[in-house]
A tleap script that builds the chain and sets N, CA, C and O, in Angstrom:
source leaprc.protein.ff14SB
mol = sequence {
  NMET CYS GLN GLU GLY ALA CYS GLY THR CYS
  GLU THR ARG ILE LEU ALA ARG ARG ALA ASP
  ASP HIE ARG ASP SER ILE LEU THR LEU ALA
  GLU GLN ALA ALA ASN ARG THR MET MET VAL
  PRO ARG GLY ARG GLY LEU ARG ALA ALA ALA
  CPRO
}
set mol.1.N position { 0.828 -1.182 0.000 }
set mol.1.CA position { 0.000 0.000 0.000 }
set mol.1.C position { 0.876 1.251 0.000 }
set mol.1.O position { 1.961 1.266 0.581 }
set mol.2.N position { 0.393 2.286 -0.653 }
set mol.2.CA position { 1.205 3.488 -0.806 }
set mol.2.C position { 1.219 4.372 0.438 }
set mol.2.O position { 2.192 5.094 0.657 }
set mol.3.N position { 0.162 4.339 1.266 }
set mol.3.CA position { 0.012 5.131 2.485 }
set mol.3.C position { -0.027 6.636 2.244 }
set mol.3.O position { 0.171 7.415 3.176 }
set mol.4.N position { -0.277 7.054 1.008 }
set mol.4.CA position { -0.349 8.485 0.701 }
set mol.4.C position { -1.580 8.859 -0.107 }
set mol.4.O position { -1.737 10.027 -0.463 }
set mol.5.N position { -2.456 7.914 -0.409 }
set mol.5.CA position { -3.658 8.212 -1.186 }
set mol.5.C position { -3.420 8.308 -2.675 }
set mol.5.O position { -4.265 8.835 -3.400 }
set mol.6.N position { -2.296 7.816 -3.148 }
set mol.6.CA position { -1.960 7.939 -4.564 }
set mol.6.C position { -2.412 6.747 -5.401 }
set mol.6.O position { -2.580 6.885 -6.613 }
set mol.7.N position { -2.611 5.589 -4.794 }
set mol.7.CA position { -2.957 4.404 -5.578 }
set mol.7.C position { -4.453 4.143 -5.660 }
set mol.7.O position { -4.905 3.425 -6.552 }
set mol.8.N position { -5.240 4.722 -4.732 }
set mol.8.CA position { -6.687 4.601 -4.786 }
set mol.8.C position { -7.286 3.434 -4.027 }
set mol.8.O position { -8.510 3.307 -3.995 }
set mol.9.N position { -6.487 2.579 -3.417 }
set mol.9.CA position { -7.038 1.435 -2.705 }
set mol.9.C position { -7.732 1.827 -1.410 }
set mol.9.O position { -8.506 1.035 -0.873 }
set mol.10.N position { -7.484 3.005 -0.901 }
set mol.10.CA position { -8.095 3.457 0.354 }
set mol.10.C position { -9.277 4.388 0.120 }
set mol.10.O position { -9.711 5.071 1.048 }
set mol.11.N position { -9.810 4.430 -1.106 }
set mol.11.CA position { -10.933 5.324 -1.404 }
set mol.11.C position { -12.130 4.967 -0.523 }
set mol.11.O position { -12.525 3.804 -0.439 }
set mol.12.N position { -12.695 5.968 0.123 }
set mol.12.CA position { -13.781 5.777 1.079 }
set mol.12.C position { -14.910 6.747 0.788 }
set mol.12.O position { -14.675 7.916 0.482 }
set mol.13.N position { -16.129 6.260 0.883 }
set mol.13.CA position { -17.296 7.096 0.638 }
set mol.13.C position { -17.525 8.033 1.825 }
set mol.13.O position { -17.401 7.622 2.979 }
set mol.14.N position { -17.851 9.269 1.540 }
set mol.14.CA position { -18.169 10.251 2.576 }
set mol.14.C position { -19.662 10.155 2.862 }
set mol.14.O position { -20.481 10.338 1.961 }
set mol.15.N position { -20.017 9.870 4.108 }
set mol.15.CA position { -21.414 9.700 4.475 }
set mol.15.C position { -22.061 10.997 4.944 }
set mol.15.O position { -23.244 11.224 4.693 }
set mol.16.N position { -21.308 11.836 5.613 }
set mol.16.CA position { -21.853 13.088 6.138 }
set mol.16.C position { -20.738 14.127 6.187 }
set mol.16.O position { -19.552 13.796 6.164 }
set mol.17.N position { -21.139 15.357 6.252 }
set mol.17.CA position { -20.218 16.499 6.307 }
set mol.17.C position { -19.457 16.662 5.006 }
set mol.17.O position { -19.903 16.195 3.958 }
set mol.18.N position { -18.310 17.323 5.068 }
set mol.18.CA position { -17.518 17.593 3.867 }
set mol.18.C position { -16.054 17.289 4.126 }
set mol.18.O position { -15.573 17.392 5.254 }
set mol.19.N position { -15.370 16.919 3.088 }
set mol.19.CA position { -13.922 16.741 3.152 }
set mol.19.C position { -13.303 18.037 2.648 }
set mol.19.O position { -13.190 18.248 1.440 }
set mol.20.N position { -12.908 18.892 3.558 }
set mol.20.CA position { -12.388 20.201 3.170 }
set mol.20.C position { -10.920 20.188 2.780 }
set mol.20.O position { -10.427 21.150 2.191 }
set mol.21.N position { -10.225 19.123 3.099 }
set mol.21.CA position { -8.782 19.096 2.869 }
set mol.21.C position { -8.374 17.827 2.136 }
set mol.21.O position { -7.814 16.910 2.737 }
set mol.22.N position { -8.655 17.775 0.838 }
set mol.22.CA position { -8.237 16.621 0.032 }
set mol.22.C position { -6.732 16.714 -0.198 }
set mol.22.O position { -6.243 17.695 -0.759 }
set mol.23.N position { -6.017 15.713 0.228 }
set mol.23.CA position { -4.566 15.688 0.001 }
set mol.23.C position { -4.146 14.565 -0.936 }
set mol.23.O position { -2.958 14.341 -1.165 }
set mol.24.N position { -5.127 13.871 -1.467 }
set mol.24.CA position { -4.810 12.785 -2.381 }
set mol.24.C position { -4.491 13.342 -3.759 }
set mol.24.O position { -4.769 14.503 -4.060 }
set mol.25.N position { -3.906 12.498 -4.579 }
set mol.25.CA position { -3.567 12.927 -5.939 }
set mol.25.C position { -4.304 12.104 -6.984 }
set mol.25.O position { -4.020 12.228 -8.175 }
set mol.26.N position { -5.237 11.272 -6.563 }
set mol.26.CA position { -5.922 10.400 -7.511 }
set mol.26.C position { -7.266 10.973 -7.979 }
set mol.26.O position { -7.674 10.729 -9.114 }
set mol.27.N position { -7.957 11.730 -7.118 }
set mol.27.CA position { -9.243 12.315 -7.509 }
set mol.27.C position { -9.032 13.591 -8.323 }
set mol.27.O position { -8.119 14.372 -8.055 }
set mol.28.N position { -9.890 13.784 -9.316 }
set mol.28.CA position { -9.835 15.027 -10.087 }
set mol.28.C position { -10.388 16.157 -9.222 }
set mol.28.O position { -10.995 15.905 -8.181 }
set mol.29.N position { -10.182 17.390 -9.649 }
set mol.29.CA position { -10.733 18.521 -8.911 }
set mol.29.C position { -12.257 18.450 -8.847 }
set mol.29.O position { -12.855 18.811 -7.833 }
set mol.30.N position { -12.881 17.988 -9.921 }
set mol.30.CA position { -14.336 17.852 -9.943 }
set mol.30.C position { -14.796 16.792 -8.938 }
set mol.30.O position { -15.796 16.990 -8.249 }
set mol.31.N position { -14.082 15.677 -8.849 }
set mol.31.CA position { -14.423 14.621 -7.883 }
set mol.31.C position { -14.229 15.111 -6.449 }
set mol.31.O position { -15.030 14.796 -5.569 }
set mol.32.N position { -13.178 15.873 -6.219 }
set mol.32.CA position { -12.955 16.432 -4.883 }
set mol.32.C position { -14.074 17.397 -4.519 }
set mol.32.O position { -14.560 17.377 -3.388 }
set mol.33.N position { -14.490 18.239 -5.454 }
set mol.33.CA position { -15.544 19.210 -5.207 }
set mol.33.C position { -16.894 18.534 -4.959 }
set mol.33.O position { -17.730 19.073 -4.233 }
set mol.34.N position { -17.113 17.365 -5.554 }
set mol.34.CA position { -18.375 16.641 -5.376 }
set mol.34.C position { -18.502 16.076 -3.960 }
set mol.34.O position { -19.617 15.816 -3.509 }
set mol.35.N position { -17.401 15.881 -3.258 }
set mol.35.CA position { -17.394 15.384 -1.876 }
set mol.35.C position { -18.151 14.080 -1.697 }
set mol.35.O position { -18.894 13.916 -0.729 }
set mol.36.N position { -17.966 13.154 -2.626 }
set mol.36.CA position { -18.594 11.837 -2.489 }
set mol.36.C position { -17.624 10.819 -1.903 }
set mol.36.O position { -18.022 9.926 -1.154 }
set mol.37.N position { -16.354 10.961 -2.248 }
set mol.37.CA position { -15.335 10.046 -1.732 }
set mol.37.C position { -14.070 10.824 -1.399 }
set mol.37.O position { -13.894 11.971 -1.811 }
set mol.38.N position { -13.203 10.175 -0.648 }
set mol.38.CA position { -11.872 10.720 -0.373 }
set mol.38.C position { -10.935 9.559 -0.070 }
set mol.38.O position { -11.388 8.449 0.208 }
set mol.39.N position { -9.659 9.807 -0.122 }
set mol.39.CA position { -8.668 8.792 0.203 }
set mol.39.C position { -8.313 8.925 1.682 }
set mol.39.O position { -8.057 10.024 2.172 }
set mol.40.N position { -8.301 7.805 2.379 }
set mol.40.CA position { -7.942 7.793 3.810 }
set mol.40.C position { -6.800 6.795 4.011 }
set mol.40.O position { -7.008 5.702 4.538 }
set mol.41.N position { -5.613 7.172 3.596 }
set mol.41.CA position { -4.501 6.228 3.565 }
set mol.41.C position { -4.024 5.743 4.920 }
set mol.41.O position { -3.564 4.606 5.023 }
set mol.42.N position { -4.111 6.547 5.954 }
set mol.42.CA position { -3.653 6.103 7.269 }
set mol.42.C position { -4.218 7.034 8.328 }
set mol.42.O position { -4.446 8.218 8.081 }
set mol.43.N position { -4.435 6.482 9.495 }
set mol.43.CA position { -4.945 7.294 10.591 }
set mol.43.C position { -3.860 8.242 11.082 }
set mol.43.O position { -2.673 7.919 11.034 }
set mol.44.N position { -4.267 9.397 11.548 }
set mol.44.CA position { -3.313 10.375 12.038 }
set mol.44.C position { -3.476 10.612 13.532 }
set mol.44.O position { -2.878 11.531 14.091 }
set mol.45.N position { -4.289 9.774 14.176 }
set mol.45.CA position { -4.505 9.925 15.607 }
set mol.45.C position { -3.519 9.092 16.413 }
set mol.45.O position { -2.613 8.463 15.866 }
set mol.46.N position { -3.713 9.105 17.709 }
set mol.46.CA position { -2.850 8.311 18.590 }
set mol.46.C position { -3.222 6.847 18.455 }
set mol.46.O position { -4.390 6.510 18.261 }
set mol.47.N position { -2.252 6.000 18.557 }
set mol.47.CA position { -2.493 4.563 18.498 }
set mol.47.C position { -2.367 3.961 19.880 }
set mol.47.O position { -1.518 4.361 20.677 }
set mol.48.N position { -3.209 3.010 20.146 }
set mol.48.CA position { -3.154 2.332 21.438 }
set mol.48.C position { -1.985 1.353 21.444 }
set mol.48.O position { -1.687 0.719 20.432 }
set mol.49.N position { -1.346 1.241 22.561 }
set mol.49.CA position { -0.228 0.306 22.698 }
set mol.49.C position { -0.763 -1.118 22.788 }
set mol.49.O position { -1.808 -1.353 23.396 }
set mol.50.N position { -0.069 -2.049 22.200 }
set mol.50.CA position { -0.452 -3.453 22.275 }
set mol.50.C position { -0.271 -3.961 23.701 }
set mol.50.O position { 0.687 -3.583 24.375 }
set mol.51.N position { -1.186 -4.818 24.169 }
set mol.51.CA position { -1.076 -5.341 25.547 }
set mol.51.C position { 0.110 -6.261 25.722 }
set mol.51.O position { 0.335 -6.776 26.817 }
savepdb mol mol.pdb
quit
């Protein structure tokens, strides 16, 4: 996996709200403006430690 949203395998449908910050390079500007999908290559939050 590319982990940057460039290959498209992480494309995810947007169910509510808007994606104001598209950082992927696979969607066209029109697709980004439509706010139907976005790339979510990796979480940016804190990760829980393994037990």
